[in-house]
C-alpha positions in Angstrom: -15.6 9.0 0.3 -15.4 6.1 -2.1 -14.2 2.6 -1.6 -10.4 2.2 -1.5 -8.8 0.1 -4.3 -5.8 -0.8 -2.2 -5.9 -3.3 0.6 -3.5 -4.8 3.1 -0.8 -7.1 1.6 -1.1 -5.6 -1.9 2.1 -4.8 -3.8 2.1 -1.2 -4.8 4.2 1.2 -6.9 4.9 4.6 -5.5 4.1 7.4 -8.0 5.5 10.5 -6.4 7.7 11.8 -3.5 11.2 10.7 -2.3 10.4 7.0 -2.8 9.2 7.4 -6.4 9.4 4.2 -8.4 9.7 2.0 -5.3 7.6 -1.2 -5.1 6.5 -2.3 -1.6 4.0 -4.3 0.3 1.1 -2.5 2.1 1.4 -3.1 5.8 -1.7 -1.1 7.0 -4.5 1.0 5.4 -6.3 3.9 7.1 -9.5 4.3 5.1 -10.8 7.3 6.9 -7.6 9.3 6.2 -7.1 7.8 2.6 -3.5 6.8 3.7 -1.5 3.6 3.8 1.8 2.4 5.3 4.0 0.8 2.7 7.0 -1.3 3.7 10.3 0.6 3.1 8.5 3.8 1.9 8.4 7.3 3.5 10.9 6.4 6.1 11.4 8.7 9.1 14.0 8.8 11.9 12.7 8.8 15.5 15.1 9.6 18.3 14.4 7.6 21.5 15.7 7.7 25.0 16.9 4.5 26.7 14.0 2.5 28.2 13.1 -1.0 29.3 12.2 -2.1 25.7 15.3 -0.5 24.1 18.0 -0.1 26.8 20.5 1.4 24.3 18.2 4.1 23.0 19.2 5.8 19.7 17.7 6.5 16.3 14.9 4.2 15.0 13.7 4.1 11.4 10.0 3.7 10.8 7.5 4.1 8.0 5.0 6.9 7.9 1.6 6.8 6.1 1.5 7.9 2.5 -1.5 9.1 0.6 -3.5 6.5 -1.4 -3.4 8.8 -4.5 0.4 8.4 -4.6 0.2 4.6 -4.9 -0.7 2.4 -7.8 -1.5 -1.4 -7.5 1.0 -3.8 -9.2 -0.8 -6.5 -11.2 0.1 -9.9 -9.9 -0.2 -11.5 -13.3 2.0 -9.1 -15.4 4.1 -7.4 -12.6 3.3 -3.9 -14.0 1.3 -1.1 -12.4 -2.4 -1.1 -13.3 -5.6 0.7 -12.5 -8.2 -1.2 -10.5 -11.9 -1.7 -11.3 -14.7 -3.7 -9.7 -17.1 -6.1 -11.3 -19.7 -8.5 -10.0 -18.5 -12.2 -10.0 -20.9 -14.5 -11.9 -20.2 -17.5 -9.6 -20.5 -15.9 -6.1 -22.4 -12.7 -7.0 -19.9 -10.6 -5.0 -17.9 -7.6 -6.1 -14.3 -8.4 -7.0 -11.3 -6.3 -8.0 -10.0 -6.6 -11.5 -7.0 -5.3 -13.3 -7.9 -2.7 -16.0 -5.1 -3.8 -18.2 -5.3 -7.6 -18.2 -9.0 -7.9 -17.0 -8.0 -10.6 -14.6 -9.3 -10.9 -11.0 -7.0 -9.6 -8.3 -7.1 -11.8 -5.2 
């Protein structure tokens, strides 16, 4: 299992599925399962009975995890989807993520 190229709070583009072409923010990443939850993507309806937290009950909408291979990072500089690479930073000596198209560091 390799290192994931998508992290929490990244903006991603959905490549396949019902939400194809949708941009959203990554809420949570599950590295062991290679999945991520993206805001407004892969929505599911959950029927709930009335309880103390939700006295009315009803149908709740929630996001389900989507596979990482169906997501592509959106470059913050250009606003277009890009591939992600990793290089060692000269100043700090740490590995940083870069955009393959613009060669700029992704924070």
